[in-house]
C-alpha positions in Angstrom: -20.1 8.6 26.0 -17.4 6.2 26.5 -13.9 7.8 26.8 -10.7 5.8 26.7 -7.4 7.4 27.6 -4.4 5.8 25.7 -1.2 7.4 27.1 1.7 4.8 26.3 1.9 5.1 22.6 4.3 2.7 20.8 5.9 3.1 17.4 7.3 1.0 14.6 10.2 3.5 14.0 13.1 4.6 16.1 12.7 8.3 15.5 13.2 10.8 18.3 9.9 12.0 19.5 8.7 14.4 22.1 6.5 12.8 24.8 3.1 14.5 24.0 1.4 12.5 26.7 3.5 13.4 29.7 1.5 16.4 30.8 -1.9 17.8 30.2 -1.1 19.8 27.2 -3.5 22.1 25.7 -3.5 22.8 21.9 -6.5 23.8 19.8 -9.5 23.2 22.0 -10.3 26.9 22.7 -9.2 28.3 19.3 -11.0 29.1 16.2 -11.6 26.3 13.6 -8.8 26.6 10.9 -9.7 27.6 7.4 -8.6 24.2 6.2 -11.0 22.3 8.3 -13.8 24.8 7.3 -13.1 23.9 3.8 -13.6 20.2 4.5 -16.8 20.8 6.5 -18.3 23.0 3.6 -17.3 20.4 1.1 -18.7 17.5 3.0 -22.0 19.3 3.7 -22.4 20.0 -0.1 -21.2 16.7 -1.5 -22.1 13.8 0.9 -24.8 12.5 3.3 -23.5 11.8 6.8 -26.6 10.6 8.3 -26.1 6.9 9.6 -22.4 7.0 8.5 -19.3 6.3 10.6 -16.8 9.1 10.7 -13.2 9.3 12.0 -11.6 12.6 12.8 -7.9 12.7 13.2 -6.7 15.8 15.3 -10.1 17.0 16.8 -9.1 20.5 17.7 -12.2 22.2 19.0 -14.4 19.2 18.0 -16.2 21.4 15.5 -16.7 18.5 13.1 -18.3 16.3 15.8 -20.7 19.2 16.6 -21.5 19.9 13.0 -22.0 16.4 11.8 -23.9 15.2 14.9 -26.4 13.2 12.6 -23.6 10.6 11.9 -24.2 7.2 13.5 -20.8 7.2 15.1 -18.0 9.8 15.3 -14.5 8.7 16.6 -12.0 11.4 17.4 -8.2 11.0 17.8 -6.1 13.7 19.6 -2.6 13.9 21.1 -3.8 16.8 23.4 -5.2 16.2 26.8 -6.8 19.7 26.5 -8.6 18.7 23.3 -9.5 15.4 24.9 -11.1 17.0 28.0 -12.9 19.7 26.1 -14.4 17.0 23.7 -15.6 15.0 26.7 -17.4 18.0 28.1 -19.4 18.4 24.9 -21.3 15.1 26.0 -22.3 14.1 22.5 -23.8 10.6 22.6 -22.3 9.4 19.3 -18.8 10.8 20.0 -16.1 8.6 21.2 -12.7 10.2 21.9 -9.1 8.6 22.2 -5.9 10.1 23.3 -3.6 8.6 20.8 -1.0 9.3 18.1 -2.2 8.3 14.6 1.4 7.1 13.9 1.5 4.7 16.7 0.8 1.0 16.9 -1.9 1.9 19.5 -4.0 3.5 16.7 -4.9 0.4 14.8 -5.6 -1.5 18.2 -8.2 1.3 19.0 -9.8 1.7 15.7 -9.9 -1.8 14.2 -13.1 -2.6 16.1 -14.8 0.1 13.8 -15.3 0.5 10.1 -15.5 4.0 8.7 -17.3 5.7 5.7 -15.2 8.9 6.2 -11.7 9.4 7.6 -11.0 13.2 8.0 -7.4 14.1 8.3 -6.6 17.7 7.5 -2.9 17.1 7.6 -2.3 13.7 6.3 1.5 13.9 6.2 2.4 17.3 7.9 3.6 15.9 11.1 5.2 12.6 10.0 8.5 11.7 11.7 9.5 9.4 8.7 8.2 7.9 5.6 8.0 4.6 7.3 5.6 5.9 9.9 3.5 7.7 7.3 3.1 4.6 5.1 2.2 2.5 8.3 -0.4 5.1 9.3 -2.0 5.2 5.8 -2.1 1.4 5.6 -4.0 1.4 8.9 -6.4 3.9 7.4 -7.1 1.6 4.6 -7.6 -1.4 7.0 -10.6 0.4 8.7 -12.1 2.1 5.7 -15.3 0.8 4.3 -15.6 -0.2 0.6 -16.5 3.1 -1.0 -15.2 5.0 2.1 -13.3 8.3 1.6 -10.2 9.7 3.2 -10.6 13.4 3.0 -7.9 16.0 3.4 -7.1 19.7 2.8 -5.1 21.0 -0.1 -3.7 23.5 2.3 -2.9 20.9 4.7 -1.0 19.0 2.0 1.5 21.9 2.0 1.9 22.2 5.7 4.8 20.8 7.5 5.3 21.3 11.2 6.2 19.4 14.5 4.6 19.6 17.8 6.9 20.5 20.8 5.6 20.3 24.4 6.2 23.6 26.2 5.7 25.2 29.7 4.4 28.7 29.0 2.6 31.6 30.8 -0.3 33.8 30.1 -2.3 36.2 32.4 -5.4 34.2 31.8 -4.0 30.7 32.4 -0.9 31.5 34.3 1.8 28.7 34.0 0.5 25.8 31.8 1.6 23.3 29.3 0.8 23.6 25.7 1.8 22.0 22.4 3.7 24.4 20.2 4.1 24.2 16.4 7.8 24.3 15.2 9.5 24.0 11.9 9.1 20.6 10.5 10.4 18.5 7.6 9.8 19.8 4.1 9.6 16.3 2.8 6.3 16.2 4.5 4.8 18.4 2.0 2.3 16.0 0.1 2.4 16.8 -3.7 -0.2 15.8 -6.1 2.3 13.5 -7.8 2.9 11.7 -4.5 -0.7 11.4 -3.6 -1.5 10.1 -7.2 1.1 7.4 -6.7 -0.5 6.4 -3.4 -3.7 6.4 -5.0 -2.5 4.1 -7.9 -0.5 1.8 -5.5 -3.6 1.2 -3.4 -6.3 1.1 -6.2 -8.0 4.2 -4.9 -9.9 6.7 -6.8 -8.4 10.2 -6.5 -10.7 13.2 -6.6 -9.8 16.9 -5.8 -10.6 20.6 -6.3 -8.6 23.7 -5.4 -9.3 23.3 -1.6 -10.1 19.6 -0.8 -8.8 16.2 -2.0 -10.2 12.8 -1.1 -9.5 9.2 -2.0 -12.2 6.6 -2.4 -11.6 2.9 -1.6 
């Protein structure tokens, strides 16, 4: 498995951001898979064939998606957490390539443009956006690397989630002093309404499909 570590992320906006790559921050690598992600996993298993497809997972967490869909031809994972990055590396999955990168950064398209994806899984499409400019830039990049008939899949719960990640030095009996990424209150404008996603769909000539748990856009 080829691993590339991208530390110096650059951005198109001037929003104040925490440096998520300064330390070896842990985040979700040793935690249970979220209900949002489990909804997406169940939906994909029931709806689509993954064999021989290329899959991009944004925010890899405990890498459950890479483990479950290991019949895919290629799985690329993006994370801002060195803990998640290291955990994914140790899984030693032959078709799994991981990058330490922020999806809102300019580095993202530099990394992913060599691939074309049939599925982009992003549980929190807009939840952690610093501004609308960065969100639109991210989404445009998604479309650039999405195959014709490819799907961008997200969670309905995730559409209503708005948080920021703050680096923190913390202490526990198990890990003693360590660095982690803590979720703090974010911007309510990052709630992604059905009206907004419908406009995004129309503006980009995408087909919008959803149920009560999962939503996806088809190119």
